[in-house]
C-alpha positions as a printed NumPy array, in Angstrom:
array([[  0.   ,   0.   ,   0.   ],
       [  1.283,   3.477,  -0.825],
       [  1.037,   6.156,   1.882],
       [  1.607,   9.905,   1.751],
       [  2.58 ,  11.69 ,   4.977],
       [  2.206,  15.478,   4.898],
       [  3.511,  17.755,   7.64 ],
       [  5.646,  20.875,   7.674],
       [  7.698,  19.406,  10.551],
       [ 10.29 ,  16.9  ,   9.296],
       [ 10.364,  15.196,  12.713],
       [  6.64 ,  14.36 ,  12.519],
       [  7.044,  13.037,   8.975],
       [  9.975,  10.885,  10.085],
       [  8.053,   9.357,  12.993],
       [  5.015,   8.563,  10.852],
       [  7.107,   7.274,   7.957],
       [  9.154,   5.021,  10.248],
       [  6.06 ,   3.541,  11.894],
       [  4.26 ,   2.892,   8.602],
       [  7.286,   1.504,   6.756],
       [  8.246,  -0.743,   9.69 ],
       [  6.152,  -3.657,   8.432],
       [  7.99 ,  -3.644,   5.115],
       [  4.658,  -3.94 ,   3.308],
       [  4.13 ,  -0.251,   2.601],
       [  5.739,   2.493,   0.56 ],
       [  5.745,   5.905,   2.231],
       [  6.191,   9.216,   0.435],
       [  6.29 ,  12.547,   2.212],
       [  5.528,  16.202,   1.584],
       [  6.082,  19.382,   3.587],
       [  2.845,  21.128,   2.592],
       [ -0.397,  20.659,   0.69 ],
       [  0.939,  22.115,  -2.55 ],
       [  3.81 ,  19.638,  -2.673],
       [  1.412,  16.857,  -1.648],
       [ -0.976,  17.562,  -4.526],
       [  1.923,  17.388,  -6.979],
       [  2.911,  13.995,  -5.533],
       [ -0.657,  12.64 ,  -5.669],
       [ -0.948,  13.642,  -9.339],
       [  2.522,  12.37 , -10.238],
       [  2.002,   8.984,  -8.588],
       [ -1.37 ,   8.586, -10.292],
       [  0.198,   9.324, -13.687],
       [  2.867,   6.682, -12.965],
       [  0.109,   4.126, -12.407],
       [  0.958,   3.777,  -8.704],
       [ -1.598,   5.984,  -6.937],
       [ -1.485,   7.096,  -3.319],
       [ -3.764,   4.835,  -1.273],
       [ -3.72 ,   6.442,   2.179],
       [ -2.976,   9.997,   3.366],
       [ -1.944,  11.3  ,   6.79 ],
       [ -1.941,  15.093,   6.778],
       [ -1.272,  17.85 ,   9.284],
       [ -4.017,  20.441,   9.652],
       [ -1.837,  23.521,  10.137],
       [  0.769,  24.014,   7.388],
       [  2.106,  26.899,   5.305],
       [  1.186,  27.56 ,   1.648],
       [ -1.678,  25.062,   1.393],
       [ -3.169,  23.918,   4.708],
       [ -4.326,  20.401,   5.454],
       [ -7.942,  21.514,   5.121],
       [ -7.314,  23.165,   1.742],
       [ -5.495,  20.062,   0.527],
       [ -8.298,  17.773,   1.722],
       [-10.893,  19.921,  -0.036],
       [ -8.909,  19.772,  -3.29 ],
       [ -8.478,  16.   ,  -3.038],
       [-12.182,  15.43 ,  -2.382],
       [-13.109,  17.534,  -5.446],
       [-11.284,  15.134,  -7.792],
       [-13.36 ,  12.035,  -8.548],
       [-10.268,   9.819,  -8.852],
       [ -9.043,  10.76 ,  -5.372],
       [-12.226,  11.388,  -3.391],
       [-12.227,   7.993,  -1.675],
       [ -8.591,   7.903,  -0.54 ],
       [ -8.535,   7.336,   3.236],
       [ -7.454,  10.643,   4.784],
       [ -6.375,  11.079,   8.41 ],
       [ -6.159,  14.668,   9.617],
       [ -3.462,  15.252,  12.243],
       [ -4.03 ,  18.155,  14.609],
       [ -4.063,  19.327,  18.206],
       [ -6.624,  17.575,  20.419],
       [ -8.484,  20.863,  20.924],
       [ -9.094,  21.199,  17.171],
       [-10.525,  17.731,  16.53 ],
       [-14.071,  18.426,  17.725],
       [-14.198,  21.625,  15.661],
       [-13.076,  19.72 ,  12.572],
       [-15.649,  16.973,  13.057],
       [-18.431,  19.569,  13.019],
       [-17.199,  21.271,   9.837],
       [-18.056,  18.375,   7.516],
       [-14.561,  18.306,   6.1  ],
       [-14.826,  14.669,   5.019],
       [-11.692,  13.348,   6.681],
       [-11.785,   9.597,   7.2  ],
       [-10.271,   9.934,  10.662],
       [ -8.378,  12.169,  13.057],
       [ -5.155,  11.8  ,  15.03 ],
       [ -4.24 ,  14.22 ,  17.781],
       [ -0.751,  15.567,  18.426],
       [  1.287,  14.535,  20.221],
       [  0.791,  10.931,  19.166],
       [  2.605,   7.679,  19.784],
       [  3.715,   5.161,  17.16 ],
       [  1.047,   2.804,  18.502],
       [ -1.666,   5.415,  17.934],
       [ -0.607,   5.782,  14.293],
       [ -0.712,   2.018,  13.786],
       [ -4.08 ,   1.726,  15.529],
       [ -5.67 ,   4.52 ,  13.49 ],
       [ -4.45 ,   3.085,  10.183],
       [ -5.628,  -0.422,  11.096],
       [ -9.002,   0.917,  12.251],
       [ -9.605,   2.693,   8.934],
       [ -8.401,  -0.194,   6.782],
       [-10.593,  -2.613,   8.762],
       [-13.601,  -0.311,   8.223],
       [-12.93 ,  -0.325,   4.488],
       [-12.773,  -4.116,   4.429],
       [-16.055,  -4.328,   6.328],
       [-17.724,  -1.929,   3.881],
       [-16.429,  -3.881,   0.892],
       [-17.774,  -7.178,   2.259]])
C-alpha cells in the first residue's frame, strides 16, 4: 500500500514514515505542505501507482491540510482515498463539526502505537464496507 505523509515538521514526517514503513509492506512518500502533496498525488497517479492512504497535518504553510483535503475530495479519482487529519486535540471536535470529510483524526502529540491503531481501524472499516 502506498502512503503519503504530509507535515511541515520533518520530525513528525519521520516518525510517521518510520512507523508505517516498519512492516515492510508499505511504501511511504512525504511532503512538507499541501501544494507539494498535490503534486505527488498527481505524479504517482500518472505513474500508475496511486497514493492509497494519506496522513496530513491540519496547520501548514502555503496550502493547509484543510485546503489540501478539499482539493483531493473535489477530484473524482481521489475522493475515496482514506485521509487522516493530524491536529491538536483541541481542534478535533471543531473539525468533526465542519463536515470536512476526513476519514479519521489523530491528535498531536501521538505515539507510534496510535498511528498504527488509526491506520488499522480505517483499513478494517474499508474491508467491512467492501464485504
